[in-house]
DOSEVO-285019 format. One record per residue: residue number from 1; residue in three letters; z, y, x of N, C-alpha, C in turn. Coordinates in Angstrom, 1 decimal, decimal comma. Each point is the difference from the previous one (the first is absolute). Example, Ala and Ser with C-alpha at 12.3 -4.5 7.8 and 13.67 -1.06 7.14 Angstrom:
2
(kolza 1 ALA (7,8 -5,7 13,2) (0,0 1,2 -0,9) (0,0 1,2 0,9))
(kolza 2 SER (-0,7 1,1 -0,4) (0,0 1,1 0,9) (0,8 1,1 -0,8))
//
This chain:
198
(kolza 1 MET (104,6 207,8 100,8) (0,2 -1,3 -0,5) (0,4 -0,9 1,1))
(kolza 2 THR (1,1 -0,8 -0,1) (0,4 -0,9 1,0) (-1,0 -1,2 0,1))
(kolza 3 ALA (0,1 -0,7 1,2) (-0,8 -1,2 0,1) (0,3 -1,0 -1,0))
(kolza 4 GLN (1,3 -0,1 -0,3) (0,5 -1,0 -1,0) (-0,5 0,3 -1,4))
(kolza 5 ALA (0,0 1,3 -0,3) (-0,5 0,5 -1,3) (-1,5 -0,3 -0,1))
(kolza 6 SER (-0,7 0,2 1,1) (-1,5 -0,2 0,0) (-0,2 -1,5 -0,2))
(kolza 7 GLU (0,8 -0,8 0,6) (-0,2 -1,5 -0,1) (0,4 -0,4 -1,5))
(kolza 8 THR (0,9 0,7 -0,6) (0,4 -0,3 -1,4) (-1,3 0,1 -0,9))
(kolza 9 ILE (-0,7 1,1 0,2) (-1,1 0,3 -0,9) (-1,1 -1,0 0,3))
(kolza 10 SER (-0,1 -0,4 1,3) (-1,0 -1,0 0,4) (0,3 -1,4 -0,7))
(kolza 11 ILE (1,3 -0,4 0,0) (0,4 -1,2 -0,6) (-0,3 0,0 -1,5))
(kolza 12 ALA (0,4 1,1 -0,6) (-0,2 0,2 -1,5) (-1,5 -0,1 -0,3))
(kolza 13 GLY (-0,8 0,7 0,8) (-1,4 0,1 -0,3) (-0,7 -1,3 0,2))
(kolza 14 LYS (0,2 -0,7 1,1) (-0,7 -1,3 0,4) (0,6 -1,2 -0,8))
(kolza 15 GLU (1,3 -0,1 0,0) (0,6 -1,3 -0,5) (0,2 0,1 -1,5))
(kolza 16 LEU (0,3 1,2 -0,6) (0,3 0,0 -1,4) (-1,2 0,4 -0,8))
(kolza 17 ASN (-1,2 0,3 0,7) (-1,2 0,3 -0,7) (0,1 1,2 -1,0))
(kolza 18 LEU (0,6 1,0 0,5) (0,1 1,2 -0,8) (-1,4 0,6 -0,2))
(kolza 19 SER (-0,4 0,5 -1,1) (-1,3 0,5 -0,2) (0,0 1,3 -0,8))
(kolza 20 HIS (-1,2 0,5 -0,3) (-0,1 1,2 -0,8) (0,4 -0,2 -1,4))
(kolza 21 ASN (0,1 -1,2 -0,5) (0,5 -0,3 -1,3) (1,4 0,6 -0,3))
(kolza 22 LEU (0,7 0,3 1,1) (1,3 0,6 -0,2) (0,0 1,3 -0,8))
(kolza 23 LEU (-1,1 0,7 0,2) (-0,2 1,3 -0,7) (0,1 -0,2 -1,5))
(kolza 24 HIS (-0,3 -1,2 -0,5) (0,0 -0,2 -1,5) (1,3 -0,7 -0,5))
(kolza 25 ASP (0,9 -0,2 0,9) (1,3 -0,7 -0,4) (1,1 1,0 0,4))
(kolza 26 THR (0,7 0,6 -0,9) (1,0 1,0 0,3) (1,1 -0,5 0,8))
(kolza 27 ASP (0,6 -1,2 -0,3) (1,1 -0,6 0,8) (-0,5 -0,3 1,4))
(kolza 28 ALA (-1,2 -0,6 0,1) (-0,5 -0,3 1,3) (-0,3 1,2 0,8))
(kolza 29 PHE (-0,5 1,0 -0,6) (-0,3 1,3 0,6) (1,3 0,6 0,6))
(kolza 30 ARG (1,1 0,0 -0,8) (1,3 0,5 0,4) (0,5 -0,8 1,2))
(kolza 31 LEU (-0,2 -1,3 0,0) (0,5 -0,8 1,1) (-0,9 0,3 1,2))
(kolza 32 PHE (-1,3 0,2 -0,2) (-0,8 0,3 1,2) (0,4 1,4 0,6))
(kolza 33 ASN (0,4 0,9 -0,9) (0,5 1,3 0,6) (1,3 -0,2 0,7))
(kolza 34 VAL (0,9 -0,9 -0,4) (1,2 -0,2 0,7) (-0,4 -0,6 1,4))
(kolza 35 MET (-1,0 -0,9 0,0) (-0,4 -0,6 1,3) (-0,5 1,1 0,9))
(kolza 36 ILE (-0,8 0,9 -0,5) (-0,6 1,0 0,9) (1,1 1,0 0,4))
(kolza 37 ASN (0,8 0,4 -0,9) (1,0 1,1 0,3) (1,3 -0,5 0,7))
(kolza 38 HIS (0,3 -1,3 -0,2) (1,2 -0,6 0,6) (-0,4 -1,4 0,6))
(kolza 39 PRO (-0,8 -0,1 1,0) (-0,5 -1,3 0,5) (1,1 -0,9 0,5))
(kolza 40 ASP (1,0 0,5 0,7) (1,0 -0,8 0,5) (0,8 -0,6 -1,1))
(kolza 41 TYR (0,3 0,8 -1,0) (0,7 -0,4 -1,2) (-0,8 -1,1 -0,7))
(kolza 42 PHE (-1,3 0,2 -0,1) (-0,9 -1,0 -0,7) (0,0 -1,3 0,8))
(kolza 43 LEU (0,0 0,1 1,3) (0,0 -1,2 0,8) (1,3 -0,8 -0,3))
(kolza 44 ARG (1,1 0,6 -0,1) (1,2 -0,7 -0,3) (-0,1 -0,7 -1,4))
(kolza 45 LEU (-0,6 0,7 -0,9) (-0,2 -0,6 -1,3) (-0,8 -1,2 0,1))
(kolza 46 LEU (-1,1 0,0 0,7) (-0,9 -1,1 0,2) (0,8 -1,2 0,7))
(kolza 47 CYS (0,8 0,4 0,9) (0,8 -1,1 0,7) (1,0 -0,7 -0,9))
(kolza 48 TYR (0,5 0,8 -0,9) (0,9 -0,6 -1,0) (-0,7 -0,9 -1,0))
(kolza 49 PHE (-1,2 0,3 -0,5) (-0,5 -0,6 -1,1) (-1,4 -0,7 0,1))
(kolza 50 TYR (-0,7 0,3 1,1) (-1,4 -0,5 0,1) (0,1 -1,4 0,6))
(kolza 51 PRO (-0,8 -1,0 -0,5) (0,0 -1,4 0,5) (-0,9 -0,1 1,3))
(kolza 52 PHE (0,4 0,6 1,1) (-0,8 -0,1 1,2) (-0,2 -1,4 0,4))
(kolza 53 THR (-1,2 -0,3 0,5) (-0,3 -1,3 0,5) (0,5 -0,1 1,5))
(kolza 54 ARG (0,1 -1,2 0,5) (0,4 -0,1 1,4) (-0,9 0,7 1,0))
(kolza 55 GLU (-1,3 -0,1 -0,3) (-0,9 0,7 0,8) (0,2 1,5 0,0))
(kolza 56 MET (0,3 0,5 -1,2) (0,2 1,5 -0,1) (1,3 0,3 0,8))
(kolza 57 LEU (1,0 -0,8 -0,1) (1,3 0,2 0,7) (-0,2 0,1 1,5))
(kolza 58 ARG (-0,8 -1,0 0,5) (-0,3 0,0 1,4) (-0,8 1,2 0,4))
(kolza 59 LYS (-1,1 0,3 -0,8) (-0,9 1,1 0,3) (0,8 1,4 0,1))
(kolza 60 TYR (0,9 0,2 -1,0) (0,6 1,3 -0,2) (1,5 0,0 0,4))
(kolza 61 GLN (0,4 -1,0 0,8) (1,4 -0,1 0,2) (0,7 1,2 0,7))
(kolza 62 GLU (-0,8 0,7 0,8) (0,6 1,1 0,7) (0,2 1,2 -0,9))
(kolza 63 CYS (-0,6 0,1 -1,1) (0,2 1,2 -0,8) (0,7 -0,3 -1,4))
(kolza 64 LEU (0,3 -1,2 -0,2) (0,7 -0,4 -1,2) (1,5 0,3 0,1))
(kolza 65 TYR (0,7 0,2 -1,1) (1,5 0,1 -0,1) (0,6 -1,4 -0,3))
(kolza 66 TRP (0,4 -0,6 1,1) (0,5 -1,4 -0,1) (1,4 -0,1 -0,8))
(kolza 67 VAL (0,7 1,1 0,0) (1,2 0,0 -0,8) (-0,4 -0,1 -1,5))
(kolza 68 CYS (-1,0 0,7 -0,4) (-0,4 -0,1 -1,4) (-0,7 -1,3 -0,3))
(kolza 69 LEU (-0,8 -0,5 1,0) (-0,6 -1,3 -0,2) (1,0 -1,1 -0,1))
(kolza 70 SER (1,2 0,2 0,6) (1,0 -1,0 -0,1) (0,6 -0,2 -1,4))
(kolza 71 GLU (-0,3 0,9 -0,9) (0,4 -0,2 -1,4) (-1,1 -0,2 -0,9))
(kolza 72 ASN (-1,2 -0,2 0,5) (-1,2 -0,2 -0,8) (-0,1 -1,4 -0,6))
(kolza 73 VAL (0,3 -0,2 -1,2) (0,0 -1,3 -0,6) (-1,4 -0,5 -0,3))
(kolza 74 PHE (-1,0 0,9 0,2) (-1,4 -0,4 -0,3) (-0,8 -0,6 1,2))
(kolza 75 LEU (0,7 0,0 1,1) (-0,6 -0,7 1,2) (0,0 -1,5 -0,3))
(kolza 76 ASP (-0,9 -0,7 0,7) (0,0 -1,5 -0,1) (1,0 -0,6 1,0))
(kolza 77 TRP (1,3 0,0 -0,5) (1,1 -0,3 0,9) (0,1 -1,5 0,3))
(kolza 78 ASP (0,2 -0,3 1,3) (0,4 -1,3 0,4) (0,5 0,1 1,4))
(kolza 79 GLU (0,5 -1,1 0,6) (0,7 0,1 1,3) (-1,0 0,4 1,1))
(kolza 80 GLU (-1,3 -0,4 -0,1) (-1,0 0,4 1,0) (-0,2 1,5 0,0))
(kolza 81 LEU (0,0 0,6 -1,1) (-0,1 1,5 -0,1) (1,2 0,6 0,7))
(kolza 82 LEU (1,2 -0,5 -0,3) (1,2 0,6 0,6) (-0,1 -0,1 1,5))
(kolza 83 MET (-0,4 -1,2 0,5) (0,0 -0,2 1,5) (-1,1 0,7 0,7))
(kolza 84 ASN (-1,2 0,2 -0,7) (-1,1 0,7 0,6) (0,3 1,4 0,3))
(kolza 85 PHE (0,9 0,6 -0,8) (0,4 1,4 0,2) (1,5 0,1 0,2))
(kolza 86 LYS (0,6 -0,9 0,7) (1,4 -0,1 0,1) (0,7 1,3 0,5))
(kolza 87 ASP (-0,7 0,6 1,0) (0,6 1,2 0,6) (-0,3 1,3 -0,8))
(kolza 88 LYS (-0,7 -0,1 -1,1) (-0,3 1,2 -0,8) (0,8 0,1 -1,3))
(kolza 89 TRP (0,5 -1,1 -0,5) (0,7 0,1 -1,3) (1,4 0,7 0,1))
(kolza 90 SER (0,4 0,5 -1,1) (1,4 0,4 -0,1) (0,8 -1,1 -0,6))
(kolza 91 TRP (0,6 -0,9 0,9) (0,5 -1,3 -0,5) (1,1 0,1 -1,0))
(kolza 92 GLY (0,8 1,1 0,0) (1,0 0,2 -1,0) (-0,6 0,0 -1,4))
(kolza 93 LEU (-1,1 0,7 -0,1) (-0,7 0,1 -1,3) (-0,6 -1,3 -0,4))
(kolza 94 ILE (-0,6 -0,7 1,0) (-0,5 -1,3 -0,2) (1,1 -0,9 -0,6))
(kolza 95 GLY (1,1 0,0 0,6) (1,1 -0,8 -0,5) (0,5 0,4 -1,4))
(kolza 96 GLN (0,0 1,2 -0,3) (0,4 0,5 -1,3) (-1,0 -0,1 -1,1))
(kolza 97 TYR (-1,3 0,2 0,3) (-1,0 0,1 -1,1) (-1,0 -1,1 0,0))
(kolza 98 ILE (-0,4 -0,5 1,2) (-1,1 -0,9 0,1) (0,3 -1,5 0,0))
(kolza 99 ILE (1,0 -0,4 0,8) (0,3 -1,4 0,0) (0,5 -0,4 -1,4))
(kolza 100 GLY (-0,6 -1,0 -0,6) (0,3 -0,4 -1,3) (-1,2 0,1 -1,0))
(kolza 101 ILE (-1,1 0,7 0,5) (-1,1 0,1 -0,9) (-1,2 -0,8 0,6))
(kolza 102 LYS (-0,9 -0,4 -0,9) (-1,2 -0,7 0,3) (0,2 -1,1 1,1))
(kolza 103 GLY (-0,7 0,2 1,1) (0,0 -1,0 1,0) (1,3 -0,1 0,9))
(kolza 104 LEU (0,9 0,8 -0,4) (1,3 0,1 0,8) (1,2 -0,3 -0,9))
(kolza 105 SER (-0,2 -0,9 -1,0) (1,1 -0,2 -1,0) (1,1 -0,9 0,4))
(kolza 106 ASN (0,0 -0,6 1,2) (1,0 -0,9 0,5) (1,2 0,8 0,5))
(kolza 107 PRO (1,2 -0,1 -0,5) (1,2 0,8 0,4) (0,3 -0,4 1,5))
(kolza 108 ASP (-0,4 -1,1 0,5) (0,3 -0,4 1,4) (-0,7 1,0 0,9))
(kolza 109 LEU (-1,0 0,7 -0,4) (-0,6 1,0 0,9) (1,0 1,1 0,3))
(kolza 110 LEU (0,9 0,3 -1,0) (1,0 1,1 0,3) (0,8 -0,5 1,2))
(kolza 111 LEU (0,4 -1,3 0,0) (0,9 -0,5 1,1) (-0,8 -0,1 1,3))
(kolza 112 LYS (-1,3 -0,4 -0,1) (-0,8 -0,1 1,2) (-0,2 1,4 0,7))
(kolza 113 TYR (-0,3 1,0 -0,8) (-0,2 1,3 0,6) (1,3 0,7 0,4))
(kolza 114 TYR (1,1 -0,4 -0,7) (1,3 0,5 0,4) (0,4 -0,6 1,4))
(kolza 115 GLU (-0,3 -1,3 0,1) (0,3 -0,7 1,3) (-0,9 0,5 1,2))
(kolza 116 MET (-1,2 0,5 -0,4) (-0,9 0,5 1,0) (0,4 1,5 0,4))
(kolza 117 GLY (1,0 0,5 -0,8) (0,4 1,4 0,3) (-0,9 1,1 -0,6))
(kolza 118 LEU (-0,9 -0,4 -1,0) (-0,9 0,9 -0,5) (0,6 0,7 -1,3))
(kolza 119 ILE (0,8 -0,7 -0,7) (0,7 0,6 -1,2) (1,5 -0,2 0,2))
(kolza 120 ASP (0,8 0,8 -0,7) (1,4 -0,2 0,2) (0,7 -0,3 -1,4))
(kolza 121 ALA (1,3 -0,2 0,0) (0,7 -0,4 -1,2) (-0,2 1,1 -1,1))
(kolza 122 TYR (0,0 1,2 0,4) (-0,2 1,1 -1,0) (-1,3 -0,2 -0,8))
(kolza 123 ASP (-1,0 -0,3 0,8) (-1,4 -0,1 -0,7) (0,1 -1,2 -1,0))
(kolza 124 ILE (0,6 -1,1 0,4) (0,1 -1,2 -0,9) (0,9 0,3 -1,2))
(kolza 125 LEU (1,1 0,8 0,2) (0,9 0,3 -1,1) (-0,8 0,8 -1,0))
(kolza 126 LEU (-0,9 0,9 0,4) (-0,7 0,8 -0,9) (-1,4 -0,5 -0,4))
(kolza 127 SER (-0,3 -1,3 0,3) (-1,2 -0,6 -0,4) (-0,3 0,2 -1,5))
(kolza 128 GLU (-1,1 0,5 -0,3) (-0,4 0,1 -1,4) (-0,4 -1,3 -0,7))
(kolza 129 ASN (-0,4 -0,9 0,8) (-0,6 -1,3 -0,5) (1,0 -1,1 0,0))
(kolza 130 PHE (1,1 0,1 0,6) (1,1 -1,0 0,0) (1,3 0,7 -0,3))
(kolza 131 PRO (0,7 -0,4 -1,1) (1,2 0,7 -0,4) (1,2 -0,2 0,8))
(kolza 132 VAL (-0,1 0,3 1,3) (1,2 -0,2 0,9) (1,1 1,0 -0,4))
(kolza 133 TYR (-0,3 1,2 -0,1) (1,0 1,0 -0,4) (0,7 -0,4 -1,3))
(kolza 134 HIS (-0,8 -0,4 -1,0) (0,5 -0,4 -1,3) (1,0 -1,2 0,1))
(kolza 135 THR (-0,3 -0,9 1,0) (0,8 -1,1 0,2) (1,4 0,4 0,5))
(kolza 136 PHE (0,0 1,0 0,9) (1,3 0,4 0,5) (0,8 0,9 -1,0))
(kolza 137 GLU (-0,8 0,8 -0,8) (0,6 0,9 -1,0) (0,6 -0,8 -1,1))
(kolza 138 ASN (-0,6 -1,1 -0,4) (0,5 -0,8 -1,2) (0,3 -1,4 0,5))
(kolza 139 PRO (1,2 -0,3 0,4) (0,4 -1,3 0,5) (-0,4 -1,2 -0,9))
(kolza 140 GLY (-0,1 0,3 -1,3) (-0,3 -1,1 -1,0) (-1,5 -0,2 0,0))
(kolza 141 PHE (-0,8 0,9 0,5) (-1,5 -0,1 0,0) (-0,4 -1,0 1,0))
(kolza 142 SER (-1,0 -0,9 -0,3) (-0,4 -1,0 0,9) (-1,5 0,0 0,1))
(kolza 143 CYS (-0,6 0,1 1,2) (-1,4 -0,1 0,2) (-0,2 -1,1 1,1))
(kolza 144 LYS (-0,7 -1,0 -0,4) (-0,2 -1,2 0,9) (-0,6 0,4 1,4))
(kolza 145 LYS (-1,0 0,9 -0,1) (-0,7 0,4 1,3) (1,0 0,8 0,9))
(kolza 146 VAL (0,8 0,9 -0,6) (0,9 0,7 0,8) (1,1 -0,9 0,5))
(kolza 147 THR (0,5 -0,9 -0,8) (1,1 -0,9 0,4) (-0,5 -0,8 1,2))
(kolza 148 GLN (-1,2 -0,5 -0,1) (-0,6 -0,8 1,1) (-0,1 0,8 1,3))
(kolza 149 LEU (-0,5 1,2 -0,2) (-0,1 0,9 1,2) (1,3 0,3 0,7))
(kolza 150 LEU (1,0 0,3 -0,8) (1,4 0,3 0,5) (0,6 -1,2 0,7))
(kolza 151 SER (-0,3 -1,2 -0,5) (0,6 -1,2 0,6) (-0,6 -0,4 1,3))
(kolza 152 LYS (-1,1 0,6 0,4) (-0,7 -0,4 1,2) (0,4 0,8 1,2))
(kolza 153 SER (0,8 1,1 -0,2) (0,4 0,8 1,2) (1,4 0,7 -0,3))
(kolza 154 GLU (1,0 -0,5 0,6) (1,3 0,6 -0,2) (0,0 1,4 0,6))
(kolza 155 LYS (-0,7 0,3 1,1) (-0,1 1,3 0,6) (-0,6 1,0 -1,0))
(kolza 156 LEU (-1,1 -0,4 -0,6) (-0,7 0,8 -1,0) (0,9 0,3 -1,2))
(kolza 157 ASN (0,7 -1,1 -0,5) (0,9 0,1 -1,1) (1,1 1,1 0,2))
(kolza 158 GLN (0,6 -0,1 1,2) (1,0 1,0 0,4) (-0,5 1,4 0,0))
(kolza 159 GLU (-1,2 0,2 0,7) (-0,6 1,3 0,1) (-0,3 0,5 -1,4))
(kolza 160 LEU (-0,5 -0,8 -0,8) (-0,4 0,4 -1,4) (1,3 0,5 -0,7))
(kolza 161 GLN (1,1 -0,7 0,1) (1,2 0,4 -0,6) (0,5 1,4 0,5))
(kolza 162 GLU (-0,1 0,2 1,3) (0,3 1,3 0,6) (-0,9 1,1 -0,5))
(kolza 163 GLU (-1,3 -0,3 0,0) (-0,9 1,1 -0,5) (0,2 0,3 -1,5))
(kolza 164 PHE (0,4 -1,0 -0,8) (0,3 0,2 -1,4) (1,2 0,9 -0,1))
(kolza 165 LYS (1,0 -0,2 0,8) (1,2 0,8 -0,1) (-0,3 1,4 0,4))
(kolza 166 LYS (-0,8 0,2 1,1) (-0,4 1,3 0,4) (-0,8 0,8 -1,0))
(kolza 167 TRP (-0,9 -0,8 -0,6) (-0,9 0,6 -1,0) (0,8 0,5 -1,2))
(kolza 168 ASN (1,0 -0,7 -0,4) (0,8 0,4 -1,2) (0,9 1,1 0,4))
(kolza 169 GLU (0,4 0,2 1,2) (0,8 1,1 0,5) (-0,8 1,3 0,1))
(kolza 170 ASN (-1,3 -0,1 0,2) (-0,8 1,1 0,2) (-0,4 0,6 -1,3))
(kolza 171 GLU (0,5 1,1 -0,4) (-0,2 0,6 -1,3) (-1,5 0,6 -0,2))
(kolza 172 ASN (-0,6 0,3 1,2) (-1,3 0,6 -0,1) (-1,2 -1,0 0,2))
(kolza 173 SER (0,3 -1,3 0,0) (-1,0 -1,0 0,3) (-1,2 0,1 -0,9))
(kolza 174 SER (0,2 0,1 -1,3) (-1,1 0,0 -0,9) (-0,8 1,3 0,1))
(kolza 175 GLN (0,7 1,1 0,3) (-0,7 1,2 0,2) (-0,9 0,0 1,3))
(kolza 176 ASN (0,5 -0,7 1,0) (-0,8 -0,1 1,2) (-1,3 -0,8 -0,2))
(kolza 177 ASP (0,1 -1,1 -0,8) (-1,1 -0,8 -0,4) (-1,0 0,9 -0,7))
(kolza 178 PHE (0,5 0,9 -0,9) (-0,9 0,8 -0,8) (-0,8 0,9 1,0))
(kolza 179 GLN (0,6 0,6 1,0) (-0,6 0,9 0,9) (-1,2 -0,7 0,7))
(kolza 180 CYS (0,1 -1,3 0,3) (-1,1 -0,7 0,7) (-1,3 0,2 -0,8))
(kolza 181 HIS (0,0 0,1 -1,3) (-1,2 0,1 -0,8) (-0,2 1,3 -0,6))
(kolza 182 LYS (0,6 1,0 0,6) (-0,1 1,4 -0,6) (-1,4 0,5 0,0))
(kolza 183 TRP (-0,8 -0,4 1,1) (-1,4 0,5 0,0) (-0,8 -0,4 -1,1))
(kolza 184 LEU (0,3 -1,2 -0,6) (-0,8 -0,5 -1,2) (0,3 0,9 -1,2))
(kolza 185 THR (1,2 0,4 -0,1) (0,4 1,0 -1,1) (-0,8 1,3 0,2))
(kolza 186 ASN (-0,1 0,4 1,3) (-0,7 1,2 0,3) (-1,5 -0,1 -0,4))
(kolza 187 LEU (-0,6 -1,2 0,2) (-1,4 -0,2 -0,4) (-0,1 0,1 -1,5))
(kolza 188 GLU (0,9 -0,5 -0,8) (-0,1 0,1 -1,4) (0,1 1,5 -0,4))
(kolza 189 TYR (0,9 0,7 0,7) (0,1 1,4 -0,2) (-1,3 0,7 0,2))
(kolza 190 PHE (-0,7 -0,3 1,1) (-1,3 0,6 0,3) (-1,0 -0,3 -1,1))
(kolza 191 LEU (-0,1 -1,3 -0,4) (-1,1 -0,4 -0,9) (0,3 0,3 -1,4))
(kolza 192 TYR (1,2 0,0 -0,5) (0,3 0,1 -1,4) (0,5 1,4 -0,4))
(kolza 193 HIS (0,7 0,7 0,9) (0,6 1,2 -0,4) (-1,0 1,2 0,3))
(kolza 194 TYR (-0,9 -0,2 0,9) (-0,9 1,0 0,4) (-1,4 -0,5 0,0))
(kolza 195 PRO (-0,5 -0,6 -1,2) (-1,3 -0,7 0,0) (-1,2 0,9 0,3))
(kolza 196 LYS (0,1 1,3 -0,4) (-1,1 0,9 0,3) (-0,2 0,4 1,4))
(kolza 197 GLN (1,2 0,0 0,7) (0,0 0,3 1,5) (-0,7 -1,1 0,8))
(kolza 198 TYR (0,1 -1,3 -0,5) (-0,6 -1,1 0,8) (-1,0 -0,6 -0,9))
//
């Protein structure tokens, strides 16, 4: 068992308060078996969905998957959290999935982190929380937040238009996005297609 896998079980045991009650809950027992049999995989799952506290992030920062944490909408997001772990985040994912939720709902943050060189036009174009792509795709569509964002930086506006053009020319773009989350599909495969095994 790798050191990281060992740390995974430690995190799950200490922080998630797993107990012997798992033996009486079939779904929880299956999840526990996934954790034991596939600890690195389970740690990725935790990083995607568990609402880690800042103290937990600091304590376990060396063994967590920060790429997965960068899409975790259950963290208590704000600018302080972003800056405290500035060198750990996958900023492209932060731009696409996180900026726009909870404590980061101001679209000016996209411009701020773009100007800091942390996110690029591609990340902004694909933001799930601000309809930038939709604005370019449908010229008649209007979104006040996006219009304000685009009016603040001619450089960003130009880069967004170039990225939009590239995106539309790339026939495999949606397929590539699907591949990013393929491991989640695999987890469903484990848990639901072979329930007796796990």
